N, C-alpha and C positions, 0 to 999 in steps of 0.2 A: 675109046671107050667112054661110056656115059657118065658124066661126074656125079649125077644124082644116084646112080647104082653104086658107083664107088663109095660114096658118102654113106649109104644105107648099109652096105656090106661092113664098111669099116666100123660103123656104130654097134654092130653085133658083137665086136671084140671088146667093147667097154661095158663096165659095170653101169648099172642104171643110174647110179649118182652122178656119172659123168655126163651132163647134159651138153650138148653141142648145138652150134647154129649153122654149121656148114662145113665144106671141105676147104681146106686151106691149101694143101698141096700133096703130091705124090712122088716119090723118088724110087723107081723100080723099072725093071725091063718090062716088056709086054708080056713075057712068060710069067714073070713075078705077079703082074697084075692079074693075069688069068687065075693064078693061084688064089690071090685075095678074094676075087669075085666068085670062083667055082671050086676051089680046093683041088685043082688038078695036077699041080706041080709036085710030082712024087719022085724021090730018089735023085733029086738034083738040088745043088746048092741054091738057096733063095735068101736074098737079102734086100731089104728095103725099109721104107718108112712112110706112114701116112700122117699128115698133119691136118688137124680139125680145129676149127675155131670154137673155142669155149664159150658158151652162153653166158650173156651178162649176169643174169641171176645167179649162176653157178659161181662166177668170179666174186659176186657180193658175198655169197654164202661162205665160200672158202676163206675169204679175208675176214669174215667175222668169226668162223669157227676153227680156222687153221686145220691141223692133222685131224681133228675130231670129225670134220666133214667127210673123212674117207673110211670112218669106222664100218666095218662090214661090207665095204665096196671090194670084194675079193672074188666075185664071179661074173662072167660077161652076160650080157643081155641075151645072147643067143649064140649059135654055132655057125661056122662056115659050112658050106655044102658037105654034107656026109660026115662032118665032125662032130667032136663033143664041145661042151662048154669049155671056156678057158677060166682056169683058176689063177689067182694072183696071190702074191705073198702080202704080207702086212705092209701098208704104205709107209714110206719114209719121207721126212721133210729135209730137204738138202739145200744148203746154202754154202757159198764160198768160205764163209767164216767158221762154220761148223759142220762138216759133213758126218758127223757122229761115227767116224772111222770107217765110212763107206766110200773112200776115195776111189777105190777100183771100180765099184758099181757106177758112180757118177762118171768116171772116164769111160767105161763102156757105153753108157747111155748117150754121152756127148758125141761119141763117134758114130753111133747109129743115127742119132738125130741129125747130125750134120748132113748126112746122106739125103735126108727127107725135106730139108729146108732150102728154100731158094737163097742164093748168096747174099742178096740184099736184105733179107729177112733175118740171116744168121747173125749179124751184129746186134740187131735189137733183141734176139732171143738170148745172146750171151749176156746182154746188159740186164735183162730181166731175171736172169739167174741170180743176180745179186740180191734180188728180193726174195729169192727161194723158189724152189720147185718141189714138187711132190712126185715121187717115184715109187714104182713098184715093178716087179719082175714076174713074167708068167711062169707058173709051176709046170716043170717038164718040157720046157721050150726055151731057146735062147731068144727071148723076146721081153721088151721092156715097154712100159706105159709111163708116160710123164705127163704132168700138168703143171703148166707155168701161168698161173693167175694174171700176173702183171702183163704177160704178152697175149693173154686170151687164147692160149694154144694148148692142144692135147696133141702129143705125138706118140704113135704106136710104132716101134721099130722092131725088126727081127732079123735074125741072122741064123738060118737053118743051115745045117750041113749034112 
C-alpha cells in the first residue's frame, strides 16, 4: 500500500491541533490496513496501530503550553470512508510518576502502542514516556490516541471486536 495514502487517511483520525510531518510506521494485517484506508473491515476483529511523526512546531507548542495545547482537540479532522467523525474524551497528561489514577488506561495504551512501534523504536518510546505523554480515548470505540512530544510521535491504536 502507498505510504502517502496511509498517512493522509491516518491524519483524518486526528484532531486538527495534532500536526504531523509524516508516517512513522504501521502495525496491522493487510485486511486491517484496508479498513484504515477504505473502512471495509466489518464484523471482524481489528487491531493495530499507526504511528505518525509529530511536527516540530507542534512539539514546541506542546512543550510550552502543556495540557492546555489539547483544549478543544476532541474531534477528528475527517472521517474514514462512509464513516462519521471520531470524537475523543478530554486529554490527559500521563507520566510514570503520576498517572492521576489512570494506570489501567495507560496500560491499555501501552499494549496497543507496542503493536505499532518497531522494536528498536520501542525503547526510545518508553524512555520518552518518562517525560510525559498526552492520551485520549475515542468515544464509542476501543481506540486510543497518544502524543509523545519528546519522541516526536503520535500513535493511534485500536482494538475492535
